[in-house]
C-alpha positions in Angstrom: 56.2 40.2 -37.7 53.5 39.6 -35.1 54.6 38.1 -31.8 51.4 36.1 -31.6 50.9 32.7 -33.1 47.8 31.9 -35.1 46.1 28.7 -34.1 43.7 28.8 -37.0 46.2 27.9 -39.7 46.3 24.4 -41.3 48.7 22.8 -43.6 47.7 20.4 -46.3 49.7 17.4 -47.6 49.2 17.3 -51.4 50.6 16.2 -54.7 52.5 13.0 -53.9 56.0 13.3 -55.5 56.6 9.6 -55.6 55.4 6.5 -53.9 58.1 4.7 -52.0 57.2 1.1 -52.3 53.4 1.4 -52.7 50.9 2.6 -55.3 50.3 6.4 -55.4 47.2 7.9 -53.8 46.0 11.4 -53.7 46.5 13.0 -50.3 44.0 15.6 -49.2 43.9 15.2 -45.4 44.1 18.5 -43.5 46.6 18.3 -40.7 46.1 20.8 -37.9 49.1 22.9 -37.0 49.8 26.1 -35.1 51.9 28.2 -37.5 52.6 31.9 -38.0 51.4 34.1 -40.8 51.8 34.6 -43.7 50.4 31.3 -44.9 53.1 30.1 -47.2 54.9 26.7 -46.8 58.3 28.4 -46.7 57.1 30.6 -43.8 56.0 27.9 -41.5 57.8 28.4 -38.1 59.2 25.9 -35.7 59.5 26.7 -32.0 62.8 25.3 -30.9 63.8 25.2 -27.2 67.5 26.3 -27.0 67.8 26.5 -23.2 65.4 25.1 -20.6 65.1 26.0 -16.9 68.1 28.3 -16.7 68.4 31.2 -14.2 70.1 33.6 -16.7 70.7 33.7 -20.4 72.3 36.3 -22.8 70.1 37.5 -25.7 70.6 40.1 -28.4 70.6 40.8 -32.1 73.0 41.0 -35.1 70.9 44.1 -36.0 68.9 46.3 -33.7 66.4 44.1 -31.9 63.0 45.1 -30.6 62.0 43.9 -27.1 58.3 43.4 -26.7 56.1 41.8 -24.1 53.5 39.0 -24.6 50.8 41.6 -25.5 53.0 43.0 -28.3 53.9 46.2 -26.5 57.3 47.5 -27.4 59.4 47.9 -24.3 62.7 49.0 -25.9 65.5 48.1 -28.2 68.8 46.2 -28.0 71.5 47.8 -30.1 72.8 45.6 -32.9 75.9 43.6 -32.0 75.2 43.7 -28.2 73.6 41.3 -25.8 71.8 41.7 -22.5 71.3 39.2 -19.7 67.8 37.9 -19.1 67.1 36.8 -15.6 64.5 34.7 -14.0 62.2 36.9 -11.9 59.8 34.4 -10.4 56.7 34.6 -12.5 58.4 36.9 -15.0 61.5 37.8 -17.0 63.9 40.7 -16.2 66.0 42.0 -19.1 67.9 45.2 -18.3 65.3 47.7 -17.2 62.4 45.8 -18.8 60.3 43.2 -17.2 57.4 41.1 -18.5 55.6 37.8 -18.1 57.4 36.7 -21.3 59.7 38.7 -23.6 60.3 38.7 -27.4 63.6 39.7 -29.0 63.1 40.4 -32.7 66.1 41.6 -34.8 65.2 44.1 -37.6 65.8 43.4 -41.3 66.1 39.6 -41.0 69.0 40.0 -38.6 70.2 37.1 -36.5 69.3 36.5 -32.8 71.9 35.7 -30.2 70.9 33.1 -27.6 73.4 32.0 -25.0 76.5 31.6 -27.0 75.3 31.1 -30.6 73.7 33.0 -33.5 70.3 31.8 -34.8 68.0 32.8 -37.6 64.5 34.1 -36.6 63.6 35.5 -33.2 63.6 34.5 -29.6 61.0 34.3 -26.9 62.1 34.1 -23.2 59.5 32.4 -21.0 59.5 31.8 -17.3 58.7 28.3 -16.2 58.5 26.6 -12.8 62.3 26.0 -12.7 63.7 29.0 -14.5 63.8 30.5 -18.0 63.2 28.7 -21.3 64.4 30.4 -24.4 62.7 29.4 -27.6 63.9 30.2 -31.1 61.0 30.9 -33.5 62.6 30.0 -36.9 61.4 29.3 -40.4 61.1 25.6 -40.9 63.3 25.5 -44.0 66.0 27.7 -42.4 65.9 25.5 -39.3 66.7 22.6 -41.5 69.8 24.4 -42.9 71.3 23.9 -39.5 69.8 20.5 -38.6 71.2 18.8 -41.7 74.7 20.3 -41.0 74.6 19.3 -37.4 73.4 15.7 -38.1 75.7 14.7 -41.0 79.0 16.0 -42.5 78.3 18.8 -44.9 80.7 17.4 -47.5 78.7 14.2 -48.0 77.1 13.5 -51.4 74.2 15.8 -52.2 71.7 12.9 -52.4 72.5 11.8 -48.9 72.1 15.4 -47.7 68.7 15.6 -49.5 67.6 12.4 -47.8 68.6 13.8 -44.5 66.7 17.0 -45.2 63.4 15.2 -46.0 63.7 12.9 -43.0 64.5 15.8 -40.7 61.6 17.9 -42.1 59.2 15.0 -41.6 60.5 14.2 -38.1 60.1 17.9 -37.1 56.6 18.2 -38.3 55.6 14.8 -36.8 57.0 15.9 -33.4 55.2 19.2 -33.7 51.9 17.4 -34.3 52.3 14.8 -31.6 54.7 16.1 -28.9 54.6 19.9 -28.9 53.7 21.7 -25.7 52.5 25.2 -25.1 56.0 26.6 -25.1 58.0 24.7 -27.8 57.7 22.1 -30.5 61.1 20.4 -30.2 64.4 20.8 -28.5 67.9 21.2 -30.0 69.6 18.0 -28.8 69.8 14.4 -29.9 66.7 13.7 -27.9 64.9 15.4 -30.9 67.4 16.2 -33.7 70.5 18.4 -33.3 70.2 22.1 -34.1 73.1 24.4 -33.6 72.1 27.6 -35.4 74.2 29.4 -38.0 77.4 27.6 -37.1 76.3 24.3 -38.6 75.0 25.8 -41.9 76.8 25.3 -45.2 76.2 26.0 -48.8 75.6 22.3 -49.3 73.0 22.0 -46.5 71.1 25.0 -47.8 71.1 23.5 -51.3 69.8 20.2 -50.0 67.0 21.8 -48.1 66.1 24.1 -51.0 66.1 21.2 -53.5 63.5 19.3 -51.3 61.6 22.3 -50.1 58.3 21.3 -48.4 58.8 17.6 -49.1 57.8 15.2 -46.4 57.3 11.4 -46.0 53.7 10.2 -45.4 51.9 6.9 -44.8 48.2 6.7 -45.1 47.9 10.4 -45.5 49.8 11.2 -42.3 53.4 12.6 -41.9 55.5 9.8 -40.5 57.8 9.6 -37.5 60.9 9.6 -39.7 63.4 8.6 -37.0 67.1 8.1 -38.1 70.3 7.1 -36.5 74.0 7.1 -37.4 74.7 3.5 -38.2 72.9 0.2 -37.6 75.9 -2.1 -37.8 74.6 -3.9 -40.9 70.8 -4.2 -40.6 68.2 -1.9 -39.3 65.5 -3.0 -36.8 61.7 -3.5 -36.9 60.6 -0.7 -34.6 58.6 -2.9 -32.3 61.6 -5.1 -31.5 63.4 -2.1 -30.0 60.5 0.2 -28.9 56.9 -0.9 -28.4 54.5 0.3 -31.1 54.8 -1.5 -34.5 54.7 0.9 -37.5 54.4 -0.3 -41.0 57.0 2.1 -42.4 59.8 1.4 -39.8 60.8 -2.1 -40.8 64.2 -3.7 -40.6 66.2 -3.7 -43.9 69.8 -4.4 -44.9 72.0 -1.4 -44.3 74.8 0.1 -46.5 76.8 1.5 -43.6 80.0 -0.6 -43.9 82.0 2.5 -44.4 80.9 4.0 -41.0 83.8 4.4 -38.6 81.4 2.9 -36.0 80.4 -0.1 -38.1 82.3 -2.2 -35.6 83.8 -1.1 -32.3 85.2 -2.5 -29.1 85.3 -1.4 -25.5 87.5 -2.9 -22.7 86.4 -2.6 -19.1 88.1 -3.8 -15.9 86.2 -5.9 -13.5 86.4 -3.0 -11.1 84.8 -0.7 -13.5 82.0 -3.2 -14.0 81.5 -3.6 -10.3 81.3 0.1 -9.7 78.3 0.3 -12.0 76.7 -3.0 -10.9 77.7 -3.5 -7.3 74.7 -5.6 -6.1 76.1 -8.9 -7.5 79.6 -8.7 -6.1 82.4 -9.6 -8.4 80.9 -10.0 -11.9 81.6 -13.3 -13.5 79.5 -13.3 -16.7 77.1 -11.5 -18.9 74.3 -13.7 -20.3 71.9 -12.3 -22.9 68.4 -12.8 -21.7 66.5 -11.3 -24.5 67.7 -9.8 -27.8 66.1 -8.6 -31.0 66.2 -10.8 -34.1 69.3 -8.7 -35.2 71.1 -9.2 -31.9 70.5 -6.0 -30.0 70.4 -6.5 -26.3 67.0 -6.0 -24.7 67.8 -7.5 -21.3 71.1 -9.0 -20.0 71.5 -11.3 -17.0 74.6 -10.2 -15.0 76.0 -13.0 -12.9 78.3 -12.3 -9.9 79.7 -14.3 -7.0 77.1 -12.8 -4.7 74.0 -13.1 -6.9 72.6 -12.0 -10.2 70.5 -9.2 -11.7 68.8 -8.3 -14.9 69.8 -5.1 -16.6 68.3 -3.6 -19.8 70.5 -3.1 -22.9 69.7 0.6 -22.8 70.9 0.8 -19.2 74.1 -1.0 -20.0 74.7 1.3 -22.9 74.3 4.3 -20.6 76.4 2.9 -17.8 79.4 2.1 -20.1 78.9 4.8 -22.7 78.4 2.3 -25.5 77.5 3.4 -29.0 74.5 1.0 -29.3 72.8 -2.0 -27.8 74.2 -4.3 -30.6 77.0 -5.9 -28.6 78.3 -9.0 -26.9 80.4 -9.2 -23.7 83.2 -11.7 -23.1 85.2 -12.2 -19.9 89.0 -12.1 -20.0 91.1 -14.2 -17.8 94.6 -13.0 -18.8 95.4 -11.4 -15.4 93.4 -13.6 -13.0 92.9 -13.1 -9.4 91.9 -16.2 -7.5 88.9 -16.1 -5.1 89.1 -17.6 -1.7 87.5 -20.7 -3.0 90.2 -21.0 -5.7 87.8 -20.1 -8.5 89.1 -17.8 -11.2 87.4 -14.5 -11.7 87.6 -12.3 -14.9 90.0 -9.4 -14.7 88.5 -7.7 -17.7 85.5 -7.8 -20.0 85.7 -7.1 -23.8 82.5 -5.6 -25.4 82.3 -6.1 -29.1 79.6 -4.0 -30.8 78.3 -2.5 -34.0 76.6 0.6 -35.2 75.7 3.9 -33.4 72.2 4.7 -32.2 68.9 2.8 -31.9 69.0 1.2 -35.4 65.5 2.3 -36.5 64.6 4.1 -39.7 67.2 5.7 -41.9 70.8 4.9 -41.2 72.8 8.1 -42.0 75.9 6.2 -42.9 73.7 3.9 -44.9 72.3 6.9 -46.8 75.9 7.9 -47.4 76.8 4.5 -48.7 73.8 4.4 -51.1 74.6 7.9 -52.4 78.2 6.8 -53.0 76.8 3.9 -55.1 74.8 6.4 -57.3 71.4 6.1 -55.6 69.3 9.3 -55.4 67.5 10.5 -52.4 64.1 9.1 -53.3 65.6 5.7 -53.5 67.4 6.1 -50.2 64.2 7.1 -48.5 62.3 4.3 -50.2 64.8 1.8 -48.8 64.7 2.9 -45.2 61.0 4.0 -44.8 59.0 1.1 -46.2 55.9 1.9 -48.1 56.0 5.6 -47.4 55.0 8.3 -49.9 57.0 11.4 -50.8 54.6 14.3 -50.5 54.6 18.1 -50.3 53.1 20.3 -47.7 51.2 23.5 -48.3 50.1 25.9 -45.6 46.5 27.1 -45.6 44.7 29.6 -43.5 
């Protein structure tokens, strides 16, 4: 397979499968994409950053792997089952006795590629950046999803929930590729994008879910949507503009079916000292007063009142500070073990945080999809519920 990526290839969204909440319309808009030959939908490649800005990284192949430079010149071969350490060499990459401005590792006969500590399908490109090496896994879109579905949800979930996850993940990946890709990679492999762990997260069920929905994406107005998802909303998802900024017609708040989620309700207890360590500017914290919340109760901003002043903290910052599962929470002071202040006033010794859900609460709730599938709903119905007015379409790659 060529190490060069064709930028003249397009993919077409066509043949709507079903309209999710609106009347069907033919889709013929060409969406520009940089994808590798040959021009078949199942051969569309994703560029996934596995490591960024590292000084060294191990790479190798399950089978013998060719090492080539950015011009396609063969530099050598790594024996199957072995790995070499790639090192940052300023403006280039050093791998054993070979050096280049960027290096490709391409296992023969559809072998797997070793990157860092895991096996992946496809091939790897090692690129020098300003801070170190970035290693990118070039992998078939559908095979990429085998792992994403397994990394995002339990592989023993009902098949209809897995199918819904496959379509949402495919749509999200292609949306990110269109809107956020850079010259080196399309997406990363963490929760900042969607989780991708290579072969270790694949299962027969995730492969079946991806294959059953091959090429299917969600669209709105002829464009692939930003099909974001989260673990559990805590009972009701959010309108996107109430949590983020830009309103989108397909990301509307709807009742959730996530009551079986282990994170549907949760509680965290923190001592006054733990609170003060994170928010020292107000002295001893006395109270948390919601300043702005979403219609569903997620904290946008919170006023934190102390004996030496007050400050406003965002819900997202509080979530990060105290490792909370979401911004859907309330905070109550506890006076069970009270220390008196010099003026005789009581101060809370602890604070109890009662919350619900896990994640931002926008788009598809994964535990909600699980709940709907358990009730006998199929994946089209699940997607229709969480992505209002979207259309289930299929992509076709064109040269």
